[in-house]
N, C-alpha and C positions, 0 to 999 in steps of 0.2 A: 504494500500500500504506500503510495506516495505521500510524503509528509508536507504539510503547509506550515510547519513551525510548531512550537510548544503550545499545546492546549492547556496543560497544567504545569505549574512550576511550584514545587514545595521546597522550602529552604529551612534547615535547622529545626525541623518539627519535633517537639517533645510532647509526650502525653504521660501523665503520672496519675495513677489511681491511688486514692488515699482511703484507708479504713482505720479510723482512730489514729493511732500513732504509727501505723504501718503504711509505707509508701512504696508502690511498685511502679518502676519506670517502664511503661509498656512500649513506648517509642523513644529511641535514643538519638536525638540530634540528627534526624534523617533528612536527606536531600533526595529529590526525585523530580525528573521531568518526563512528561508524557506528550508525545507529538500528536497533532491532529491525524486521525486515521489509523492509529495504532490499535492493535488487539493485544492487551497486556495481561498475562496470567500472573497471579501472585500465589505462591505455594510456601509451605513451611510446616513444621510440626505444630501440634496443638500448643497454644500459649505463646507462639512466636510473634504475634502481633498483626496477623493478616487482616482480621475483621476490624481491629482498632485502626489500622492504616486506612482502610476503606472509609470508615466512619469519620475519621479526622480529615481526610482529603476532600470528602464530600461536604463537610461542614455539619454533619449530623451530630458530632461530638465536638466540644471545645478542645483547644490545645493549650498547653502550658507555656510553650515558647515556639518561635518560628513564624513563618508566613506561608500561606497557601493561596496562590493565584490561579484562577480558572478564567480563561479568555481575558486575561489582564485585570480581572477583578479580585482584589484582596478580600477573601471571604471573611477574615476575622477582623477586618477594619470596618465591616458593616454592622449595623444594628441587627439584633435577632430577627426583626421583622423583614429587613431588607435581605438578609441572608436566606430566610425562608422563601421569599419571593424569587430571588435569584435561583435557588435550588429548583423551584417549581418550573421555571422557564428554561433553564439551561441544563438540567440534569434529569436522567431517568434512572430508576432503581428496579432491580430484579432480585428477589429474595428466594431462598430455599423453600420457605413456607407459603409462597404464592401471595398471601395477604389480599385475596380477593374478597369482595363484599358478597356474602352468600345469597342475599335476597335480590341482588342485581343480576341482570343478564350479562353475557359477555360484552355486548356493545355498551351497556350502561357502565360497566366497570372501566372500559377503555376510554369512554368520553369524559369520565369524571375529572381527570386532571385538567382538561381543557375548560370545563365549566368553572372550575375553581379559579382559573386565571382570566375569566371574563369572556371566553369565546362564546358567541351566540349558540343556542341549542341546535339549530339546524346545521350550522357549520360543524359543530362538535360531533354530531351524529354522522354526518357525511365522512369526516376524517376518521372517525372510529371504525366505521364499516370498511373503509378503504384499507386501514391498517390491519384489521382482522383478515381481510382478503390477502394482504401482503404476507401474512404469516400462515396462510393456508387454512384459515377458519371462517371463510366467507359463508359456509353452510351452517355455522354454529352460532351466529350472532345473537339469536334469541334464547340460547340455552344458559341456564344458571350453572355455577361452578359444580354443584353436586351431580349434574348431568354430563359432566365432561371427565375424560380420563386425566391422569396426572400430567401427561405430556401436553394435552390440550389446555389444561389450566395454566401451565407454565408458558405456553404460547400466548394466552390472553395476557399474562403478566408482562411478557415481552412487548406485545402490542401496546399495552398501557404505558410502558416505559418509553416507547418510541413515538407515541402519537403527537407529542408536543414538539417533535423535531429537536431533541436536546443536543447540546454540544458534546456531552459525554454521558455514557451509561455505566453505572456501577452495578456489578453482578456479584452477589455474595452466595457462593455455593449453588448456582442456578440449576445444577443437575443432581443435587444431593438427595432429593426425595424421589428420584426417578429410577426405573430399572435401566439396564444397560442399553437396550434398544431405544427407549425414549430419550435417554441421555445423549446418545449419538445424534438423534434427530434434532434435539434442541441445540446442541453444539453446532450441527450443520447450519441451522438457521442463523445463529450468531455469527458464524464465519461468513456466511453469505451476506449478511447485513454489513459486516465490516468490509469485505472484499468488493462488493458491488455498489454499496451505498456510501462507503467511506465513513461509516459510523465508528467513532472512537469508543472503545470498550475497555474497562478495567475489571478483571474477573478473578475473584478469589476462589480457589478450589483445593481440595485435598487429593484429587484424583490425578495421578500422573498422566493417564491417557488424555484427559482434558487439557492439562498443562501443555502437553506436546502439540496440541492443535493451535496454540497461540503463536503469534509472530515474535513475541518477546516474552521471556519468562524471568520473573523476579523470584528469588528464593529468600525468605526471611528466617532469621535466627536470633532469638533473644532481643527482639525489638529493633534489629538492624537489617539492612539489606546485605545479605551474604553473597548473592550472585545476581547478575543482571545480564542475561544471555539473549542475544538477537538470534532468532531461530529461522528467519526468512519466512516467505509465504507458505502457508499450509493448505493442502488440498482438502476438499470436502470428503467426508467419509460416510458410507452407508453401512447399515448393520451387516456385519460379516465380511465386509470388503473395504479396501482402502484405495482411493484414487491417487494418482500422482500429484505431487505438489505443483501449484500453478506458478 
């Protein structure tokens, strides 16, 4: 994927969790740049700081030191309200647990972020239907989450993350609740969105097979970046077979 320059620049980021008199430094003066159009995997053992990194770089959690700039905007120089607004407009989130609203249909779940940022209902519905078609669920727009498979629910989550055309998508264990076939299908979709649409994605995973699919793999250890490996473009994979790298 061709780069258009840094999408994200994090400098000297520290995160400390405190419980009474105990302080745990979860991120240790960490520096990271992510270019526009990259698909970045983040791996590491439990407790290495993977999810903390994602939460701090996206502004979901506060930091104790350092700066995080997304598209030139310093997240932690903003008020909480401005940071929340920026996150809604510039970022998408994909979580392991889907976090879909059970009483809403697929299209209602996907259009919700647009409605919350003031997009008119007709436009929000049109864009939500188009995005569900984009992820292969045009025939399931009126179904509620309990009527969808796990893989389909995660596709709805991906559609919801992308519908506002975010600058960057954060994915925390997006295949963690899926069987191996569905995990391959969801990762195929994320690779396609990255390769063909230029979507910037930062993806936390414990699965080496998923990590190998990313174009850049960061390994964390004890709150630090232990490795940062450029892996080149990865081909799409179908269940039971591997295509050649593009």
